[in-house]
C-alpha positions in Angstrom: -47.4 41.1 35.2 -51.0 40.8 34.4 -52.1 41.4 30.9 -54.8 44.1 30.6 -57.5 44.6 27.9 -56.8 45.9 24.6 -56.8 49.8 24.9 -56.3 50.4 21.4 -59.0 51.7 19.1 -59.6 50.2 15.6 -57.2 52.4 13.8 -54.6 52.2 16.3 -55.0 48.3 16.0 -54.5 48.5 12.3 -51.4 50.6 12.8 -49.9 48.3 15.3 -50.6 45.4 13.2 -48.8 47.2 10.3 -45.8 48.0 12.5 -45.6 44.5 13.6 -45.8 43.1 10.1 -43.1 45.5 8.8 -41.1 44.5 11.7 -41.4 40.8 11.0 -40.3 41.3 7.5 -37.4 43.3 8.1 -36.1 40.8 10.3 -37.1 37.9 8.0 -35.2 39.6 5.0 -32.4 40.8 7.3 -31.8 37.3 8.5 -31.7 36.0 4.9 -29.2 38.8 3.9 -27.0 38.1 6.9 -27.0 34.4 6.0 -26.1 35.1 2.4 -23.3 37.4 3.4 -22.1 34.8 5.8 -22.0 32.1 3.0 -20.2 34.4 0.5 -17.6 35.5 3.3 -16.9 32.0 5.0 -17.5 29.9 1.8 -20.1 26.8 1.4 -18.9 24.9 4.4 -20.1 27.5 7.0 -23.2 25.7 8.5 -21.5 25.9 12.0 -21.3 29.6 11.7 -24.9 30.3 10.3 -26.7 27.7 12.2 -28.7 30.0 14.8 -29.6 32.4 12.0 -30.9 29.5 10.1 -32.9 28.1 12.8 -34.8 31.4 13.5 -35.2 31.7 9.7 -36.7 28.3 9.6 -39.0 28.8 12.5 -40.1 32.1 11.0 -41.0 30.3 7.6 -42.6 27.5 9.3 -44.9 30.1 11.2 -45.9 31.9 8.1 -46.5 28.6 6.1 -48.6 27.0 8.9 -50.6 30.2 9.5 -51.3 30.8 6.0 -52.5 27.2 5.4 -54.5 27.0 8.6 -56.4 30.3 7.9 -56.7 29.8 4.1 -54.5 32.7 3.1 -52.2 32.1 -0.1 -51.1 35.4 -1.1 -52.4 38.8 -1.9 -51.9 39.0 -5.5 -51.2 35.4 -6.8 -53.8 32.8 -7.0 -53.1 29.2 -5.7 -52.2 27.6 -9.1 -49.5 25.2 -10.4 -48.4 28.0 -12.8 -47.6 30.3 -10.0 -45.7 27.3 -8.2 -43.6 26.7 -11.4 -42.8 30.4 -11.9 -41.8 30.8 -8.1 -39.7 27.9 -8.3 -38.1 28.9 -11.5 -37.1 32.2 -9.7 -35.9 30.5 -6.7 -33.7 28.1 -9.0 -32.3 30.9 -10.9 -31.4 32.9 -7.8 -29.9 30.1 -6.1 -28.0 28.9 -9.0 -26.6 32.4 -9.5 -25.5 32.6 -5.8 -24.0 29.1 -5.9 -21.9 30.0 -8.9 -20.5 33.1 -7.4 -19.8 31.4 -4.0 -18.0 28.6 -5.8 -16.2 31.1 -8.4 -14.8 33.2 -5.4 -13.4 29.9 -4.0 -12.0 28.1 -7.3 -11.9 30.8 -9.8 -12.8 28.6 -12.7 -15.8 29.7 -14.3 -16.7 26.7 -16.5 -16.9 24.4 -13.6 -18.5 27.0 -11.5 -21.2 27.7 -14.1 -21.9 23.8 -14.4 -22.2 23.6 -10.5 -24.6 26.7 -10.5 -26.8 25.0 -13.2 -26.8 21.9 -11.3 -27.6 23.5 -8.0 -30.3 25.7 -9.9 -32.0 22.7 -11.2 -32.1 21.0 -7.8 -33.3 24.1 -5.9 -36.2 24.5 -8.8 -37.0 20.7 -8.2 -37.1 21.0 -4.4 -38.9 24.3 -4.4 -41.5 23.0 -6.9 -42.2 19.8 -4.7 -42.4 21.8 -1.4 -44.6 24.4 -3.1 -46.8 21.6 -4.5 -47.2 20.0 -1.1 -48.2 23.2 0.3 -50.7 24.0 -2.4 -52.0 20.5 -1.8 -52.3 21.2 1.9 -53.9 24.5 1.2 -56.5 23.0 -1.1 -57.6 20.3 1.5 -57.9 22.9 4.1 -59.9 25.1 1.6 -62.2 22.1 1.1 -62.6 21.6 4.7 -63.5 25.1 5.2 -66.2 25.3 2.4 -67.6 21.9 3.8 -67.9 23.4 7.2 -69.6 26.6 6.0 -72.0 24.5 4.0 -72.9 22.5 7.1 -73.3 25.8 9.0 -75.6 27.3 6.4 -77.6 24.0 6.3 -78.0 24.2 10.1 -79.1 27.8 10.1 -81.7 27.1 7.3 -83.4 24.3 9.4 
């Protein structure tokens, strides 16, 4: 089947992009919720049961990460700063620690040990998230500098 030219006007194109974006995020959040539900249902050792969902989730995450860094987009509302990275990592650590607490509590029913496991997991998630976001921030800043240098060269070439 041959692909024809785009037959949408600007308003329809914007609506189509909005529909595609909403569909993407529904799928992304849906996969995350389904994986969490399976982890709660099957317990911590269910990696064989959620492998497919995790793989799709991983590819969707990588697509967003690479696309945002490549095109110089960080976020609509948050600036690319260390403070934002620490805050986002803290949120991820708290959520991950709470989820780990409940998963282990439903399995072992001992709140002291499960609370300690949740705290340790929360700290680990915080640190891993902070390192990953810092690497992404570094890549973003490098790409941003390259883009600025390219624009400066183009401006210099246009002035001559």
